[in-house]
DRENTI-996612 format. One line per 2 residues: number of its first residue (from 1); their letters; for each residue x, y, z of N, C-alpha, C. Coordinates in steps of 0.1 Angstrom, whole numbers. Each point is the difference from the previous one (the first is absolute). Example, Ala and Ser with C-alpha at 12.3 -4.5 7.8 and 13.67 -1.06 7.14 Angstrom:
<nodes>
1	as	132,-57,78,-9,12,0,9,12,0; -4,11,-7,9,11,0,-8,11,8
</nodes>
This chain:
<nodes>
1	xx	-100,256,285,5,-8,11,0,7,13; 4,13,-1,1,9,12,-14,1,7
3	xx	-10,1,-8,-14,2,6,-4,-12,8; 5,-12,-5,-3,-12,8,8,-1,13
5	xx	12,4,-1,9,0,12,-5,9,11; -7,11,-4,-6,10,10,-10,-7,8
7	xx	-8,-9,-5,-10,-8,7,6,-12,7; 10,-6,-6,6,-13,5,8,3,13
9	xx	8,11,-1,10,3,11,-6,1,14; -12,7,1,-6,1,14,-5,-14,4
11	xx	-4,-8,-9,-5,-14,3,11,-8,5; 12,1,-7,12,-8,4,4,5,14
13	xx	0,13,2,4,6,13,-9,-6,11; -13,0,-1,-9,-4,10,0,-15,2
15	xx	1,-8,-11,1,-14,0,13,-5,7; 11,7,-2,12,-3,6,0,2,15
17	xx	-7,11,4,-1,3,15,-9,-11,6; -11,-4,-7,-8,-11,6,8,-13,1
19	xx	8,-3,-10,8,-12,1,10,1,12; 6,11,2,10,2,11,-7,-3,13
21	xx	-12,5,2,-7,-2,12,-5,-15,2; -5,-5,-12,-6,-14,1,11,-10,2
23	xx	12,2,-5,10,-10,1,11,5,10; -4,7,10,10,5,9,6,-11,8
25	xx	12,2,5,7,-10,8,3,7,14; -9,-2,9,1,6,13,5,-11,10
27	xx	11,2,7,4,-9,10,-10,-2,11; -2,-12,4,-10,-4,10,6,3,14
29	xx	-9,1,10,4,2,14,5,-14,5; -4,-3,13,4,-12,6,-7,-12,-8
31	xx	7,-11,0,-5,-12,-7,-12,-5,9; 2,0,13,-10,-5,9,-2,10,12
33	xx	-13,2,3,-3,9,12,4,-8,12; 8,7,8,4,-5,14,10,-12,-1
35	xx	5,-3,-12,10,-11,-1,11,4,-9; 12,-6,3,12,1,-10,3,-14,-4
37	xx	7,-1,-11,4,-13,-6,15,-1,1; 5,-11,7,14,-3,0,2,-11,-10
39	xx	9,1,-10,2,-10,-10,14,-4,-1; 3,-13,-4,13,-5,0,0,-12,-10
41	xx	12,-4,-5,1,-11,-10,-7,-12,5; -5,-8,-9,-8,-12,3,8,-10,9
43	xx	13,-1,-3,8,-10,7,4,4,14; -4,12,5,4,4,13,-6,-9,11
45	xx	7,-2,11,-4,-9,10,-10,7,9; -12,-5,1,-11,7,8,3,0,15
47	xx	7,-10,5,2,-1,14,10,11,4; 9,4,-8,8,12,3,-7,13,0
49	xx	-10,1,-9,-8,12,0,-9,1,13; -5,-11,4,-9,-1,12,9,3,12
51	xx	12,-4,0,9,3,11,2,15,2; 2,7,-12,2,14,0,-13,7,5
53	xx	-11,-5,-5,-13,6,5,-1,-1,15; 4,-11,6,-1,-2,14,10,9,8
55	xx	12,2,-6,10,8,6,-5,15,0; -7,4,-10,-4,14,-1,-14,2,6
57	xx	-6,-11,6,-13,0,6,-11,4,-10; 2,-5,-13,-11,1,-10,-9,-12,2
59	xx	-10,2,9,-8,-12,4,-11,-4,-9; -3,9,-10,-11,-2,-9,5,0,-14
61	xx	-1,-11,-7,5,0,-14,-8,-11,-7; -1,2,-13,-8,-9,-8,8,-6,-11
63	xx	2,-14,0,8,-6,-10,-7,-13,-4; 4,-6,-11,-7,-12,-6,0,-12,9
65	xx	11,-2,7,1,-12,9,-9,0,11; -6,12,3,-9,1,12,-15,1,-5
67	xx	-3,-5,-12,-13,1,-6,-7,-14,1; -12,0,5,-8,-12,1,-14,3,-6
69	xx	-9,-10,2,-13,2,-6,-7,11,8; -4,11,-7,-4,12,7,-15,-1,4
71	xx	-4,-11,7,-14,-1,4,0,-6,15; -10,4,7,-2,-4,14,-7,-13,1
73	xx	5,-11,-5,-6,-13,1,11,-9,7; -5,-10,7,9,-10,7,6,-9,-11
75	xx	12,-6,3,7,-7,-10,-8,-12,-5; -9,-6,8,-7,-12,-4,-15,3,-3
77	xx	-3,12,-3,-14,4,-3,-3,-5,-14; -13,-2,-4,-4,-5,-13,5,10,-11
79	xx	0,13,3,4,10,-9,15,-1,-4; 9,-2,10,14,-1,-3,3,-14,-6
81	xx	-7,-10,4,2,-13,-6,-3,0,-15; -11,6,-4,-4,1,-14,9,9,-8
83	xx	5,10,7,10,9,-7,12,-8,-4; 5,-8,10,12,-8,-3,-2,-10,-11
85	xx	-11,-6,0,-3,-10,-10,-2,7,-14; -4,12,-1,-2,7,-12,9,12,-2
87	xx	12,-1,5,9,12,0,4,5,-14; -1,-9,-10,4,4,-13,-11,6,-8
89	xx	-12,0,6,-12,6,-7,2,15,-2; -5,5,-11,0,14,-4,-6,8,11
91	xx	-10,-5,7,-7,7,10,9,4,12; 11,-7,1,9,2,12,14,6,-5
93	xx	0,5,-12,13,4,-6,5,13,7; -9,6,8,5,12,8,12,-3,8
95	xx	0,-12,7,11,-3,9,13,0,-7; 1,-4,-13,12,1,-8,3,14,-5
97	xx	-10,6,-5,1,14,-6,5,10,10; -4,-1,13,3,10,10,15,0,3
99	xx	7,-12,-3,14,-1,2,8,11,-8; -6,5,-11,7,9,-9,3,13,8
101	xx	-7,3,11,3,12,8,14,-1,6; 6,-12,1,12,-1,7,12,-1,-10
103	xx	-2,3,-13,11,0,-10,-2,12,-9; 11,5,-5,0,10,-11,-6,-6,-12
105	xx	-2,8,-10,-6,-5,-13,8,-10,-7; 13,1,1,9,-9,-7,2,-13,8
107	xx	-3,0,13,1,-12,8,15,-2,5; 8,11,-1,14,-1,4,2,5,15
109	xx	-10,7,5,1,5,14,-11,-4,8; 3,-3,13,-11,-3,9,-2,12,9
111	xx	-13,2,5,-4,12,6,-5,-2,15; 2,9,8,-5,1,14,-7,13,2
113	xx	-12,-1,5,-8,12,3,2,4,15; 5,13,2,3,5,13,-9,12,3
115	xx	-7,0,11,-9,11,4,9,13,1; -7,11,-3,7,13,0,6,4,13
117	xx	-5,-5,11,5,3,13,14,-4,2; 5,-9,-8,14,-5,0,9,6,-11
119	xx	-5,11,-6,7,5,-11,14,5,3; 1,6,12,14,5,4,10,-12,2
121	xx	-6,-12,3,9,-11,2,4,-7,-13; -7,3,-11,3,-6,-13,13,2,-6
123	xx	5,13,2,14,3,-5,10,-8,8; -2,-1,13,9,-8,8,0,-15,-4
125	xx	-13,-4,-4,-2,-14,-4,8,-2,-13; -1,9,-9,8,-1,-13,15,-1,3
127	xx	5,8,9,14,0,3,4,-14,7; -8,-5,9,4,-12,7,-1,-12,-10
129	xx	-10,0,-9,-1,-10,-10,12,0,-10; 5,12,-3,12,1,-9,12,-6,7
131	xx	1,1,13,11,-6,7,0,-15,0; -13,-6,-2,-2,-14,-1,1,-5,-15
133	xx	4,10,-9,1,-4,-14,-13,0,-7; -11,7,5,-13,0,-6,-2,15,-5
135	xx	-1,2,-13,-2,13,-5,-15,2,-1; -5,8,9,-15,3,1,-3,14,-4
137	xx	-12,2,-6,-4,13,-4,-14,4,7; -3,12,0,-12,5,5,-8,7,-11
139	xx	-13,-3,0,-8,7,-11,2,15,0; 2,5,-12,4,15,0,-9,7,-10
141	xx	-12,-4,-2,-9,8,-8,-2,14,6; 1,10,-9,1,14,6,-13,8,-3
143	xx	-1,10,8,-11,9,-3,3,10,-11; -9,8,-4,2,9,-11,12,10,3
145	xx	10,1,-8,12,8,3,-3,15,-3; -5,7,10,-4,14,-2,12,9,-4
147	xx	12,-4,4,12,8,-3,2,1,-15; -3,-11,-7,2,-1,-15,-11,10,-6
149	xx	-12,-1,5,-11,9,-5,3,14,3; 6,3,12,3,14,3,11,6,-8
151	xx	10,-8,-3,11,5,-9,-5,3,-14; -8,-9,-5,-6,2,-13,-8,12,-1
153	xx	-8,2,10,-9,12,0,8,13,2; 10,0,8,9,12,2,7,4,-13
155	xx	5,-10,-7,7,2,-13,-10,6,-10; -12,-5,0,-10,5,-9,-3,14,3
157	xx	-2,4,13,-4,14,3,12,9,-3; 12,-3,5,11,9,-2,4,2,-15
159	xx	0,-11,-8,3,2,-14,-11,7,-7; -12,-2,4,-11,8,-6,2,15,3
161	xx	5,4,12,2,14,3,12,5,-8; 10,-8,-2,13,4,-6,-2,1,-16
163	xx	-9,-8,-5,-1,-1,-15,-5,13,-6; 6,3,-12,-4,12,-7,-12,-2,-9
165	xx	-4,-13,-2,-12,-3,-7,-8,-10,8; -6,6,10,-6,-7,11,-11,-10,-4
167	xx	-9,5,-9,-11,-8,-4,4,-13,-8; 11,2,-8,5,-12,-8,6,-10,10
169	xx	8,5,10,6,-9,10,-11,-7,8; -10,7,4,-10,-7,9,-8,-10,-8
171	xx	-3,3,-13,-8,-9,-9,8,-13,-2; 14,1,-1,8,-11,-2,4,-8,13
173	xx	1,8,10,5,-6,13,-11,-7,8; -12,5,-2,-11,-6,9,-1,-15,-2
175	xx	-1,-5,-12,-1,-15,-1,12,-7,6; 12,6,-1,12,-6,6,-1,0,16
177	xx	-7,10,5,-2,1,15,-10,-11,4; -10,-2,-8,-9,-11,2,7,-14,0
179	xx	9,-1,-10,8,-12,-1,8,-3,13; 6,11,5,8,-1,13,-9,-4,12
181	xx	-12,6,0,-9,-3,11,-5,-15,0; -2,-5,-12,-6,-13,-2,10,-11,-1
183	xx	13,4,-1,11,-10,0,10,5,9; -3,0,13,9,6,10,12,-8,5
185	xx	9,-2,-10,12,-7,3,12,9,-2; 11,-3,6,11,9,0,6,2,-14
187	xx	2,-11,-7,6,1,-13,-10,7,-10; -13,-2,2,-10,7,-8,0,15,3
189	xx	2,3,13,0,14,3,13,7,-6; 11,-8,0,12,5,-7,-2,2,-15
191	xx	-7,-9,-6,-4,2,-14,-8,13,-2; -9,2,10,-8,13,-1,8,12,1
193	xx	10,0,9,10,11,2,6,4,-13; 5,-10,-7,7,2,-13,-9,5,-11
195	xx	-12,-6,-1,-9,4,-10,-6,14,2; -3,4,12,-5,14,2,11,10,-2
197	xx	12,-3,3,11,9,-4,1,2,-15; -1,-11,-7,0,1,-15,-12,9,-5
199	xx	-11,-2,6,-12,7,-3,1,15,3; 7,2,12,2,14,4,9,8,-10
201	xx	10,-7,-4,9,6,-10,-7,2,-13; -8,-9,-4,-8,0,-13,-9,12,1
203	xx	-7,2,11,-10,11,1,6,14,-1; 12,1,5,7,13,0,4,5,-14
205	xx	1,-9,-9,4,5,-14,-10,-4,-11; -11,-7,4,-10,-4,-9,-6,12,-8
207	xx	-2,-2,-13,-6,10,-9,10,11,-4; 12,1,6,9,9,-5,7,-5,-12
209	xx	6,9,-8,6,-4,-12,12,-9,3; 0,-11,-7,11,-10,1,0,-8,13
211	xx	-12,-1,6,-1,-7,13,3,-15,0; -4,-6,-11,2,-15,-1,14,-3,-2
213	xx	7,6,-9,14,-2,-3,9,3,12; -5,11,7,8,4,12,-1,-11,11
215	xx	-12,-5,2,-1,-11,10,8,-12,-4; -1,-4,-12,7,-12,-5,15,2,1
217	xx	5,12,-2,14,3,1,5,-1,14; -8,1,10,4,-2,14,-1,-15,3
219	xx	12,-6,-1,0,-15,1,-6,-6,12; 0,8,11,-5,-6,13,-15,-1,0
221	xx	-7,7,-8,-15,-1,0,-4,-14,-5; 4,-5,-12,-3,-14,-3,5,-10,10
223	xx	12,3,6,5,-8,10,-9,-2,12; -6,12,5,-10,-1,11,-12,-8,-4
225	xx	-5,2,-12,-11,-8,-4,3,-15,-1; 11,-4,-4,4,-14,-1,1,-6,14
227	xx	7,7,9,1,-6,13,-13,0,8; -9,10,-3,-13,0,6,-8,-13,-4
229	xx	1,-3,-13,-6,-13,-4,6,-12,6; 13,0,1,7,-11,6,-4,-2,15
231	xx	-1,11,7,-4,-1,14,-15,-6,1; -8,4,-9,-14,-5,0,0,-15,-2
233	xx	8,-5,-10,1,-14,-2,7,-7,11; 9,7,7,7,-6,12,-10,-3,11
235	xx	-11,8,1,-10,-2,10,-8,-13,-3; -5,-1,-11,-8,-12,-5,-5,3,-14
237	xx	-3,-11,-7,-6,2,-13,-13,8,0; -8,-3,10,-13,7,1,3,15,3
239	xx	9,3,8,4,14,3,5,7,-13; 8,-7,-8,5,6,-12,-12,2,-10
241	xx	-10,-9,0,-11,2,-9,-8,12,5; -2,1,13,-7,12,5,7,13,-3
243	xx	13,-1,1,9,12,-3,-2,4,-15; -1,-9,-9,-2,3,-14,-14,6,-2
245	xx	-10,-6,7,-13,5,0,-1,15,4; 8,3,11,0,14,5,7,9,-10
247	xx	10,-5,-7,6,8,-10,-9,3,-12; -8,-10,-3,-11,3,-11,-10,10,5
249	xx	-4,0,12,-9,10,6,7,13,0; 13,1,3,7,12,1,1,7,-14
251	xx	3,-8,-10,1,5,-14,-14,5,-5; -10,-8,3,-14,3,-4,-4,13,7
253	xx	3,2,13,-4,12,7,6,12,-6; 13,-1,-3,8,11,-6,-6,4,-14
255	xx	-2,-10,-8,-5,2,-13,-14,7,0; -9,-5,9,-13,6,1,0,14,4
257	xx	9,3,10,2,14,5,5,9,-11; 10,-5,-8,5,8,-12,-11,3,-10
259	xx	-9,-10,-2,-11,2,-9,-10,10,5; -2,0,13,-9,11,6,6,13,-2
261	xx	13,1,3,8,13,-1,-1,5,-15; 2,-9,-9,0,4,-15,-14,5,-3
263	xx	-10,-6,5,-14,4,-3,-3,14,6; 5,2,12,-2,14,6,8,10,-7
265	xx	12,-3,-5,8,9,-7,-6,5,-13; -7,-10,-7,-7,4,-12,-11,9,2
267	xx	-5,1,12,-11,9,3,4,14,3; 13,2,2,6,13,4,5,8,-13
269	xx	-1,13,1,5,8,-11,15,2,1; 6,-1,12,14,2,2,5,-12,9
271	xx	10,-7,-6,6,-12,7,14,3,3; 4,0,13,14,3,3,9,-13,-3
273	xx	12,2,-4,9,-11,-3,13,1,8; 7,-11,3,13,0,6,10,7,-9
275	xx	7,9,6,11,7,-8,13,-8,0; 4,-4,12,12,-7,2,-1,-15,-4
277	xx	9,-6,-7,-1,-14,-4,4,-9,13; -2,-13,-2,2,-9,11,14,1,6
279	xx	10,2,-9,14,0,4,4,13,8; -9,9,0,3,13,7,-7,1,14
281	xx	-7,-10,4,-7,1,13,5,-11,9; -2,2,13,5,-10,10,-9,-12,-1
283	xx	7,-11,-2,-7,-13,0,-6,-4,14; 6,6,10,-5,-2,14,-9,11,5
285	xx	-4,9,-8,-8,12,3,7,8,12; 13,1,-1,8,8,9,-1,-6,14
287	xx	-3,-13,1,-2,-7,13,9,-12,1; 11,0,-6,8,-12,-2,4,-6,13
289	xx	6,8,9,5,-5,13,-12,-6,8; -11,8,1,-11,-5,8,-6,-13,-6
291	xx	-1,0,-13,-6,-12,-6,9,-12,2; 13,1,-3,9,-11,1,2,-5,14
293	xx	1,9,10,1,-4,14,-12,-7,4; -12,5,-4,-13,-7,4,0,-14,-6
295	xx	4,-2,-13,-1,-13,-6,11,-9,6; 12,5,2,11,-9,6,-4,-4,14
297	xx	-5,9,8,-4,-3,14,-11,-11,0; -9,1,-9,-11,-9,-1,5,-14,-3
299	xx	10,-1,-10,5,-13,-4,9,-6,11; 8,9,7,8,-5,11,-9,-6,11
301	xx	-11,7,3,-9,-6,10,-7,-13,-5; -4,-1,-12,-7,-12,-5,10,-11,-1
303	xx	13,2,-4,10,-10,0,3,-5,14; 2,9,9,3,-4,14,-11,-8,6
305	xx	-12,5,-1,-11,-7,6,-3,-14,-6; 3,-1,-13,-2,-13,-7,11,-10,5
307	xx	12,5,3,11,-9,5,-4,-4,14; -4,9,8,-4,-3,14,-11,-10,1
309	xx	-10,2,-9,-12,-9,0,4,-15,-4; 11,-1,-7,5,-13,-5,9,-7,10
311	xx	4,8,10,11,-6,9,-5,-13,7; -12,1,6,-6,-12,6,-1,-12,-9
313	xx	-4,2,-12,-3,-10,-9,13,-7,-5; 10,9,-3,13,-5,-4,7,-8,11
315	xx	0,5,12,6,-6,11,-6,-14,3; -13,-1,-2,-7,-13,3,3,-10,-11
317	xx	5,5,-12,3,-9,-11,-12,-5,-8; -11,8,0,-12,-4,-7,-2,9,-12
319	xx	-6,-5,-10,-5,8,-11,-15,1,4; -8,8,-8,-14,2,3,-7,-14,-1
321	xx	-8,-3,10,-8,-12,-1,-14,3,2; -9,-9,-4,-14,2,1,-5,-6,12
323	xx	-6,8,9,-5,-5,13,-15,0,1; -6,-9,8,-15,1,1,-3,14,7
325	xx	-11,5,-5,-5,13,6,-15,-1,1; -6,7,10,-14,0,2,-8,6,-12
327	xx	7,9,-7,-7,7,-11,10,-1,-12; 4,-12,-4,10,-1,-10,-5,3,-14
329	xx	-13,0,-2,-6,5,-12,-6,-10,-10; 5,-13,1,-5,-9,-10,-8,-12,6
331	xx	-2,0,13,-8,-10,7,6,-14,-2; 13,-2,0,6,-13,-3,0,-9,12
333	xx	-2,6,12,0,-8,12,-14,-2,6; -1,-11,8,-13,-2,6,-3,10,11
335	xx	-13,3,2,-4,9,10,-10,-6,10; -6,8,8,-9,-5,11,-12,-6,-7
337	xx	-5,4,-11,-11,-6,-7,3,-15,-3; 12,-2,-5,5,-14,-3,0,-8,13
339	xx	4,7,11,0,-7,13,-14,-4,4; -9,9,-1,-14,-3,3,-5,-12,-8
341	xx	3,0,-13,-4,-11,-9,5,-13,6; 13,0,3,7,-12,5,-6,-5,13
343	xx	-2,9,9,-6,-3,13,-14,-6,-1; -8,6,-9,-13,-6,-3,0,-14,-5
345	xx	9,-2,-10,1,-14,-6,4,-10,11; 9,4,9,5,-9,10,-12,-3,10
347	xx	-7,10,4,-11,-2,9,-12,-7,-5; -2,1,-14,-12,-5,-6,2,-14,-6
349	xx	12,-4,-3,3,-13,-7,-6,-12,7; 2,-2,13,-5,-12,7,-15,-1,0
351	xx	-7,11,-2,-15,1,2,-7,3,-13; 8,2,-11,-7,5,-12,-7,-12,-7
353	xx	-12,3,-5,-8,-10,-7,7,-5,-13; -1,-13,-3,6,-5,-12,-8,2,-12
355	xx	-12,6,2,-8,4,-11,6,11,-8; 3,-1,-12,7,10,-8,-8,13,-1
357	xx	-13,-1,1,-8,12,-2,-2,8,13; 6,-5,11,-1,7,12,8,13,0
359	xx	-4,9,9,7,13,1,13,-1,8; 11,3,-6,13,-2,6,2,10,11
361	xx	-7,11,0,1,11,10,-10,-2,11; -6,-11,1,-10,-2,11,0,-15,4
363	xx	2,-3,13,-1,-13,5,-9,-1,12; -6,-11,2,-7,-3,12,1,-15,3
365	xx	2,-3,12,2,-14,4,-5,-2,15; -4,-13,2,-6,-2,14,11,-2,11
367	xx	-4,4,12,8,-2,12,-9,-6,10; 5,-11,7,-9,-7,10,5,3,14
369	xx	-9,1,9,4,2,14,-9,-9,9; 6,-5,11,-8,-8,9,-5,8,12
371	xx	-13,2,0,-6,7,11,-8,-9,9; 8,-7,8,-6,-10,10,-4,-12,-8
373	xx	-14,-2,0,-5,-12,-7,-3,2,-14; 3,11,-5,-4,4,-14,12,5,-8
375	xx	2,-5,-12,10,5,-9,-7,10,-10; 5,12,0,-6,10,-9,9,4,-11
377	xx	-6,3,-11,7,4,-12,0,15,-2; 11,6,-3,1,14,-3,7,2,-14
379	xx	-5,10,-7,6,2,-13,10,12,1; 13,-3,-4,10,11,0,1,6,-14
381	xx	-2,13,-1,0,6,-13,12,10,-1; 7,-1,-11,11,9,-3,-2,6,-14
383	xx	3,12,-2,0,7,-13,12,8,-2; 5,0,-12,11,8,-4,-4,14,-4
385	xx	0,9,10,-5,13,-2,9,10,7; -4,13,0,9,10,7,1,-2,15
387	xx	-10,-5,6,1,-3,14,11,-11,3; 0,-10,-9,10,-10,2,14,6,-2
389	xx	2,8,-10,13,7,-2,4,9,12; -10,7,5,3,8,12,5,-8,12
391	xx	-6,-11,2,4,-9,11,14,-5,-2; 3,-4,-13,14,-5,-3,10,11,2
393	xx	-3,12,-4,8,12,1,4,2,15; -10,-1,9,2,2,14,8,-11,6
395	xx	-1,-12,-5,7,-12,5,14,-1,-4; 5,8,-9,14,-1,-5,9,3,12
397	xx	-4,10,9,9,4,11,1,-12,10; -9,-9,0,0,-11,9,9,-12,-4
399	xx	5,1,-12,9,-11,-5,12,-1,9; 4,-12,4,11,-1,10,14,0,-5
401	xx	2,7,-11,14,1,-6,0,13,-8; 11,4,-4,2,13,-8,-4,-3,-15
403	xx	-13,-1,-2,-5,-3,-14,1,12,-9; 4,-2,-12,1,11,-10,-14,7,-1
405	xx	-11,-7,3,-13,6,-1,-1,12,10; 7,0,11,0,11,9,6,12,-7
407	xx	11,-2,-8,6,11,-7,-10,5,-11; -7,-9,-7,-10,4,-10,-11,8,6
409	xx	-4,-5,12,-12,7,7,3,14,3; 13,3,3,3,14,4,1,10,-11
411	xx	-1,-5,-12,1,9,-12,-14,7,-4; 1,12,-5,-12,7,-3,-7,-6,-13
413	xx	9,-4,-9,-6,-5,-13,10,-11,-5; -6,-12,-4,7,-11,-5,-4,-5,-13
415	xx	-10,8,-6,-6,-5,-13,11,-1,-11; 10,9,1,11,0,-11,13,-5,6
417	xx	0,-9,9,12,-5,6,9,-7,-11; 12,5,-1,9,-5,-10,14,3,3
419	xx	9,1,-11,14,2,2,3,15,-4; 10,5,7,5,14,-4,15,0,2
421	xx	6,9,-6,15,1,0,5,5,14; 10,-7,5,6,6,12,10,11,-4
423	xx	2,9,9,9,11,-3,-3,7,-13; -13,5,-1,-5,5,-12,6,13,-5
425	xx	7,7,10,7,13,-4,15,-2,-2; 5,-12,0,14,-1,-2,4,2,-14
427	xx	12,5,-3,5,4,-13,10,-10,-5; -1,-5,-12,10,-9,-5,14,6,-2
429	xx	10,-8,-1,14,4,-1,1,8,-13; -6,-5,-11,1,7,-13,-6,14,1
431	xx	-11,2,7,-7,13,2,9,9,8; 6,-5,11,9,8,8,12,5,-8
433	xx	6,-9,-8,11,4,-9,-4,11,-9; -12,-1,-6,-6,10,-9,-2,13,7
435	xx	-4,0,12,-2,12,8,13,7,3; 11,-8,3,13,6,2,5,6,-13
437	xx	-2,-6,-11,4,5,-13,-7,13,-3; -13,0,2,-8,12,-2,4,12,8
439	xx	3,-4,13,5,11,9,14,5,-5; 8,-9,-4,13,4,-5,-1,9,-13
441	xx	-10,-3,-8,-2,9,-12,-5,14,4; -9,1,10,-4,13,4,11,8,6
443	xx	8,-7,9,12,6,6,10,5,-11; 2,-8,-10,9,4,-11,-5,12,-7
445	xx	-13,0,-4,-6,11,-7,1,13,8; -2,-1,13,0,12,9,14,5,2
447	xx	10,-9,3,13,4,2,7,5,-12; -3,-6,-12,6,4,-12,-5,14,-4
449	xx	-13,3,3,-5,13,-3,6,11,9; 4,-4,12,6,10,9,15,3,-5
451	xx	6,-11,-4,14,1,-6,0,9,-12; -10,-2,-9,-1,8,-12,-2,15,3
453	xx	-9,2,10,-3,13,4,12,7,5; 8,-7,8,12,5,6,10,4,-10
455	xx	1,-9,-11,10,2,-10,-4,13,-8; -13,2,-3,-4,12,-7,2,12,8
457	x	-2,-1,14,3,12,8,14,3,0
</nodes>
């Protein structure tokens, strides 16, 4: 069995790392380039919102009530007339589908798009709306939290330097560091803090006589492992699954390293052994104060910043909601290509041949003009091609209202327009409670060790 594990363990290690990278959860940046989303309950009175916009001189805003047919045709043109007669046709479903941009995924909140130049006024807008009894929120999708990554990296470096069995610690801690980088959430980082402390203690006594019973006899080590797992679950089920994957990689890495060490020992004529058993060495490698202060400081920072990041969300009275985003990931929302299809169908329908075999992306029809005593016929030709799309793209700015298409046009990529979570870095109440409990455990361990040391002295 052992010979199979020697080959399987590095495969598990590498496969686990690949999974951590492939299924990473990285917070997105802004939902929309150059725009913010103001959202509020569906029953909110829009006229009150517009009054606040006027008071704060927010003169440019995009809402559902101000959306019309996004084409530059007169009201009584053949194109608009045929559109109204065939409004329920699938060819014109874009008009209905684009309304989704003005609601969250659940349909419980209505949305307003505000240009970034008014960003400073949005907080005041939120305050004024609250005075009118309207609880409004602002999209809070966050950028990558480098503070979380930095704390994780510093812990990895310092504990590697403190460890008495550095290679074992690094082999086990590296997959956990990858977990922290690919799941950069405060509660997940707290789970990382607890698990690397456990691994640090393990590495300092590993392979000494009675190491396993000694570790199990220290009640707080299983406690740290238990709360690390709870914190991972508190982040999300996916995060918990990734945490377990990283633990599998950690165990596999340590096992493979031990196998390599055993192989190299067998090649030597003299093999040194540990003289002192596990109970006779320092569990903290003579660095107890440094280690515990480092871990406690990290958890204090993570707990504090998670509470601060939640303040806006809690005060607004919202849970996480799914908002439209230019790069939501699943392509659930219509984009400019759908708009081009719609515009072509509108422009072509009055002139399209009734012959079923005709090319739907090409039309030609006669136009007559009176040149004095002679009426001449001219053929007008239209084709649905890139030139046509480019013309439509340029004409969006000429629309005489704040069309959502102007917002879509300003984005770099809309192919994957869909929904994403607002306030993606907020931490749940359960997770914050677990972080407080974990911090209390570390403080208890540290303070009790100081008291015991003083009693012995």
